[in-house]
N, C-alpha and C positions, 0 to 999 in steps of 0.2 A: 306712405304717410310721411309727409315732410312739410315743414314750414320754410318758405323761400321768400327772401326779400329781393325785389327788383330795385337795384340801387345804383346810383352814381351821383357824386356830389355836384357834377356839372349839370346845369339845366338844359332843356331843349334837346335831349337825346332820345326822347320817345319812351320814357319809363311807363307812363300810363297806357299808351297805345300797346306796348308789349304786354303789360299785365292783363289788360282787358281781353286782348285777342288771343293770347296764350291760354287764358282761362277758358275762353270760348272753345278753342280747338281741343283742349283737354276734355271739356264737358261733352263735346260732340263725339269723343272717343270713349264715352261711358265713365269718365272719372268724376267723382264728386269734389267740387272745387269751391273754396271760400276765398273771395277777394276781400282784403282788408285795406281800406283807404286811410292811410296815415298822412297824406299830403293836405295841408291846410287849404289848398286851392280846391280840393274835392273833385278833381277831374275824373277820377275813376267812377265816383258816385254819379256825376252828371252824365257820363258816357253810358251808364247802364240803366239809370232810372230817371234821368232828367233833373229838373229843378224843383221837384215836388217838396212840400214841407215834410220834415221828418220829426217824429215825436221822440225817437230814441236813436242815438248814434254812438259812435266810438267815444265821443266826449263824455257822455253820461256814464259810460262803462268805466272810463279812466277815473272819473270823479266819484265812483262808487254810488252813483245815483240809480244805476240799473245793472242787471246781470247781462252777460254777453248774449245769451240765447234770445233775450227779448229785443235785442238791437239788430239781430241778423235778419235780412230780408231775402226771400226767395224770389229771384227774378226769372220769370218764365220766358224762355226763348224757343224758337222753332226747333232747335237742335237739342234742347234739354234745359235744365234749371241751373243757373249760376247763383251761388249764395254770396251775399254782400254784407259786410260790416261797414256801414257808410260813414262818411265824414260830413260834419256840418260846416257852414261857412266860418264859424268861429272856433275851428279845431285848434288854432294856434294857442288857445287857452290851455289846451292839454299840456303844452310844453311848460307852461308856468306851474301847472299842477304837479307834473313829474319832477321838475326842478325843486319845487317847494317840499316835496316828500323826501328829497335827498336819496332817491334810489332810481335806478334805470331798469328795474325788473318788471315794470308795469305790464308791458306787452307779453312778456313770458308768463306772468301770472294770469293774464286774460286768455291767452291762446293755448297754452299747454293742456289745460283741463279739457278742451274740446278737440284737441289734435286728432284723436283717434276716430272722430266722427267724419273726417274728410280724407280723401286721398292726397289732396294738396291744399295748403293754405298759401296764397300768394299775396304778399304785402307790397302795395305801391307806396314807396317811401318818398319823403320830401327831397327837393334838390338842394339840400344844405345839411351841414352837420349839426342837427338839432337834437334835442332830447328824444323826440319822436323817432328820428332815424336811428339813433344809438340804441334806444329801447327795442326797436324792430330787429336790429342786427343781433342783439343779445338773445332775442326770442327765437332766432332762426337756426335751422340746420344748415342752410346753404344760401348762396347769393348768386343771382344772375346780374351781370353788368352789361347794360346796353351802351353801345358806342356809335357815334356818327363817324363816317369815314372822312374825317377832316384833320387838319394839321395838328391841332392840340389834343387829339383824341387820346394818344398814349400818355401824355402828361396827366390828363384827368384820371386815366386808369392807374397810373402810379400812385396818385393821391388816394384812390379808393383802396388800393392794395395795402398802403400804410395804415389806413383806418381799420381794415379787417385784421391786420396784425395786432393793432392795439386792442381790439375786441378779443382776439384769441388769447392774448397775454393777460386778459383781465377776466371778464364775467362769462365768456363763452369760448372755451378752448377748443370746441369741436366744430366751429364754424368753417364751412367748406366753400370754396369757389366752384360752383357748378359749371360756370362757363361765361364767356364774353360773347355777346351777340352784336354783329354789325347791323345797325338799324338804319332805315331811311337811305338805303344803298342806291346810288346812281352810277351804273357801270359805264355811262357815257363819258365820265370825267376821268382824266388820267390820275388826278389826286386820289379819288376814291379807290381806284384799282391799286395804287401804290400803298395806301393806308391798309387796305385789306391784306395785301401781301405781307406788310410789316407786322400786322397784328398776328397773323398766322405763323410768321417766322419766330416772333418773340414768345408767343403763348403756346405754340404747339397744339396739343390736344385740349387745352383749356379754351381754345376758340371754337365755338360752334361751327359745324360745317354749313348749317343753314344760314343764309343771309336774307334779311327782310328788305325787299326793294322799296324804293320811294314811289308812291303813287298818290294821286289826288283823292282816291277812294278812301284811303286811310284817314285823311283829314275830314272828309265829308261825313263818314259814318256816325261819329258821336253826335252831330247836330240832329240826327234822326233817332237818337237813342238806340242805335243798332251797332252790333259788332260787324266786322267784315264778313263773317260767315253768312250773315243775313243780308247785308247791304250789297255786297259784291262777291257772291259765292264763287264766281268764275275768274276772279282777278288773280294775277300772279302773286300778290301779297297774301291773299287768302291761302293759296296753295303753300306758300312759304311758311305761314303760321301753322298749318296742319303738319308740315314736315318738322318744324321746330318742336311741336308738341311730342312727336314720336321720339325725336332725339333727346329732348328734355326728360321724358319718362324713362328712357333707357339709361341715361346718366344717373338719374336719381335712384333707380333700382339698383344699379351697380354700387353707388356710394352709400346708400342708407338702408338697404334691405337687412343687412346683418345687424345694424344698430337697432332698428325697430323690432326685429325678432328677438333681440336680446332684452 
């Protein structure tokens, strides 16, 4: 039982892709997973259920117009059921609501009462330091940081680490870095190989062994409202996400089992 933010202040690193497909891989392994979409772009919501009209979303929950259980959608897939707390197109209003309330505990207040109902709650966070991102980190037990294997990757990681330190020194002293995932990996480029080597040298065991390869299938799947497990079950990226789910579960069990039992 863990609440995990998939976070990086840098955009374009594949946070939503990682959140959606890791949740699918965990679900296929028999885990009960809730995806929480806190990105105002709502890409995790679109990837899982498309552009359908939603009566109740995270925005209504934040604004106290609905309880969280009424907003959660069960998304039936061939491999199991993914649970989704969706984002509306105007989720940016939630930032105003949170800032107006003068507290960043909103996501904690929403998610901690339902935490024991799931094996994992994965939060797809915005690509900026907004109230929604900060509130998500305060609610979380751990963080996964996706990185692209590019020149400025480690600079972005340094900024993310400083943000986590600020959260740890404030409203969530128990926040853990579960690991850093190299995403959209292209082994054909020398730069990508060099960045991967540098990430593993600097981070040691905080770098996931599993690397997610770049493939057009990853970009195509959301347009069909499908995860990679459904759209391209035999692709290298699908195999990588299944391996990542095993590694992620093992790390979380080692980090959080004693805490949850206590």
